[in-house]
N, C-alpha and C positions, 0 to 999 in steps of 0.2 A: 484884156484877157477874156473877153466874151461879153455875154449879155449882162445887163444891169442886175445886181442882186436884189432879191426881195428880202426885207428885214421883218422879223417877228421878234420883238424885244431885241436881244443881243444875238439871236441865232441867225446865221447867214445861210440862205438857200438860194437856188437858182443860178449858182455860179458855174462857170466852166474854167477849169484849170488845165493848161497845156504845159507839159514838161518833156523836154528832149533829153534822152540819156545818151551821152557820147558812146561810141563803140569801144573806147578804152576800158580796161578792167577797173573795177572799184567804184563805179558810179551807180551801181544797181541799188545800193542802200539809200540813195537820195529819194527814190520813189517811195520807199517805206517811211522815210521822214516826212515827206509831203502828205502821205496818207494819214499818218499820226496827227499832223497839224490839222488836217481836214476833220478828223474825228473830234478834236478839241473844239474847233470852230463851230461845228454843227451840233455840239452837245450830244454826241453819240457814244455808245459803249465801245470800248476797245475790242471786245470779243467780236462784235459784228463786223468791224473793219479788219480785224486780224485775218479772218477768212479771205477777204478780198485781197489782202496783202500776200497771202499764200498763193492765190491764183496768179497775181502779178509776178511774184518771184518765180513761179513755175514756168511762166511764159518767157521771162527774161533769161532763164537758163537755156532756152532754145534759140537764142539769137545767134547770128553767124559771126559776130565779133568784128565784122568789116563795115557795118553800117550803123548809124545812129538809129535809135528807136524813139518814137514819140508816144507818150501816154497822155490821153485826154480824159480828164475826170469831169463828169457832169453831175452836179449835186442837185438832187430833187428833195422834196419834203421828207420822203421816207426811203429813198433809194440813192445809190451811187452807181453810175454807169462808167466803167473804165474801158476805153478803147485803146489798144496798143498795136503798134505796127510802124512801118511796114516790115513784114517778113518776106524774104525773097523765096521764090520757088513754091512748090506745093506740098512739101513734106509735112509742115505743121498742120495744114488743113486735113491731110490724109490721116495724121495721127488723131485728130479730133473726131473724124468720121469713123475710125476703126473701133468697133466694139471689142471688148476683151475683158478677161477676168483679172488681168494684172493691174498693177498700179501705174498706169500710164497717164498721159496728159488728160485724156477724156475723163478718166475715173477721178482724178484729183479735182478737176473743175466741177464735175457733177456733185462732188462732196462739199465744196467750199463756196460756191456761188449759186444764186437762184436760177440764172440762165446764162448761156454763152452762145455765141454765133460767130461765124467767119464771114467776112465780106471782101470782095476784090475791089481794090481801087487802082488808079493808074500806076501808082508806085509800088504795089505789091499787095500782100494779104494782111488784113487787119482783123484782130480778134476783139470782140466786144463781150465784156463781162458785166453782169448786173447783179447787184446785191441789195436786198432790203436791209435797212439799218435801224436799230432800236435807239431810242433816246435814253439818255442817262436818267435813272429814277431820281426824282426830287428828294432832297434829304429833309 
């Protein structure tokens, strides 16, 4: 599943998780379950990962329903980077680039993640989301 993890006590960092969501309806929630597991494994607050989950859900709503989507999660010490794709066509990137006052994709992502970007790969458009995550306070 990727590079060797670095361990600090029981906290796991340095991992890369790849999840493919089938084009069939009903599999979108699996991404949220994986993200919740990541939060627990990294000893991170639910709130910090909930925002990233909102960003992922907003992107999953825009898939065409004909192709699988892949979500790559890269876990750093204090960040999680999620890359999702491939999206076909240029509509999604156009929506990201379009400034506006409404509650569109760009506005949602600007609100819930620290940064986002689009990249073109051979198989289509990929969107990268980055979120700084806070550790759960010790009791």
